C-alpha positions, 0 to 999 in steps of 0.5 A, a space after each residue: 500500500 503506498 502510503 507516507 507523510 508520517 507525523 506526530 505531535 504533541 502541544 502544551 500551552 505556555 510553561 506546560 502546566 495546566 491541561 490535557 495533551 492529545 497526541 495527534 497523527 497524520 498521513 497520506 495514502 496515495 487513492 488511485 482508485 478511490 477506495 479510500 476517499 469513497 469510504 464513510 468516516 465515523 467514530 468507530 475509524 480506527 488507526 491500527 498502531 504502528 509497531 517496528 524494532 524503535 518504533 511503537 504507537 497507541 491506537 489513534 482514531 481518525 477524525 478528519 480527511 482531505 482528498 487531492 490528486 489522488 492523495 488522501 491526508 488523514 488526521 487522528 488523535 489518541 485515545 486521549 480524544 475520547 474525554 470528550 463526552 460528558 461526564 456521568 456522576 450517577 455513579 459516584 457516592 458523593 459524600 456532603 456533596 463532594 467526592 476526593 479528586 482520585 474518585 473523579 480521575 478514576 471515574 473519567 478513567 472508567 468511562 473513557 475506557 483507560 485502565 486506570 491512572 498515575 501521576 508524578 506527584 503528590 497532592 490529588 489526594 487533597 482535593 474535594 471536588 464539588 458535586 455542583 463542580 461537575 455537573 453538565 462538564 464533560 471529561 476533559 473539563 473535570 480532568 483540566 479541574 485536577 490539572 490546574 491545581 496540580 501544575 501537571 498535563 494529562 498524556 497518555 501513559 503507558 498501558 492504556 492508562 491516563 498520565 498526570 505529568 507534573 512540572 517537576 516531578 518525575 518525568 514529563 513524559 516520555 524521552 526521545 534519545 538523539 544521535 543526530 541533531 542540529 543546532 539547538 537554540 538556546 534561549 534563556 533560561 528562567 527559575 521558579 522562585 515564587 509561587 501563589 495558590 489562591 482559592 478562587 471560592 475563599 479568596 484565601 492565598 499560599 504564597 511562597 519565594 525563595 528572595 532569589 530573582 526569578 519566575 513566579 507561577 499562580 495558580 486559582 484553583 477551588 481546592 487550594 489549601 494549605 497541603 496542596 500548596 506545600 505539595 506542588 511548590 515542593 515541586 517547583 521550586 528552584 525548576 529551571 525553565 530552558 527556552 530553547 527550539 532544535 530544527 531538526 534532530 535524529 532519535 530513537 524512541 520506543 514510545 509515542 504515547 506521551 512525548 513532551 521530554 526530549 533527552 540528548 547528548 552532546 559530546 559525551 554530556 547527558 542533559 534533559 531538555 523540558 519539551 511544551 512542542 514535539 513535532 515527529 516524522 518518518 520516512 525510510 530514513 529514520 524518525 525525526 524530531 522538531 521542537 522545543 518551549 518557547 521563551 516567557 515574557 519577563 517583563 510580565 513574569 520577572 521582577 524583584 516585587 513581583 509579589 507586590 506588584 501583584 496587590 495592585 493587579 486585583 480589581 480595578 486598575 487607573 494609572 498607579 491607583 487599584 482597588 483592592 479585593 477588599 475594595 481599599 484604594 490603593 496609592 502606589 508611587 511608582 518612583 519606589 521609596 519616594 514616601 515622606 523621607 524616602 523609606 517607606 516602600 511607596 505603597 499607601 492605601 486609603 479605607 473608605 468608611 463608607 
């Protein structure tokens, strides 16, 4: 059968701290007699997994097809595409109108045909998910609620399992081993030195910082608690995010199930680079990787008084004036230290008596 154009891809937004990463598979078939162009596609259409000496893949499901000049181009997604279905709460046992985070993940796995779920970091055990948060949502959204609180991304794990890859906690997906590669463009690194977790229901905040200049991560979740925040901060504290790009590398690997990482060797030194964008292509000469992680805006994320400035970001901002969450009017002298005697931090608060 004449086929080609094999390409696999995984993409995670931003730092890769939240969401579901659905693997995409594309390929072409030369269709001289119109056998594939005239066939009807339905939900059960499946691309069989590829099994070679250095290459195995999960089952992919065809979702889209285009035809041009006797070439059929197919787009398919791995089993995580099955998460786009209503979450059924009828079989869940709620205690005080809530269920554990583990109960949510296990229910999603069962309803969507996965054997189980795994996670590279602790914290799910501290979550209680309200019944009202699970009504009229998809299974994908239910998992996103967990991922947002855990600073992790759901991927397709080995053995037909869901896998929550948490930033800074163990393996963040699988690894590809590079034998040859083009120049790797390193575009700067940032260390996570501050973390703010806010309970979106109560407004309670849990803050951590090392005092070093670096990057701050913010999380807003209804599951925020002191225990959960401590667990997540334990993983994020000191994690170095490196922005980089590699146009092409020759790789050997044994799984395409949850690729969000790349390991490569340079001059005998092995190092690991975290990737938020992975693209793999196959042809008769081998398997090739391209991807990397985008740079982050330092003007937004990295300044030494980030936690102080964040206090002015709540509510309505007008120039150097803001209304905070308590309804107080906050003024900030943009020339820091410019108060009376030049000794204060430039922040003044007017509290209304009304």
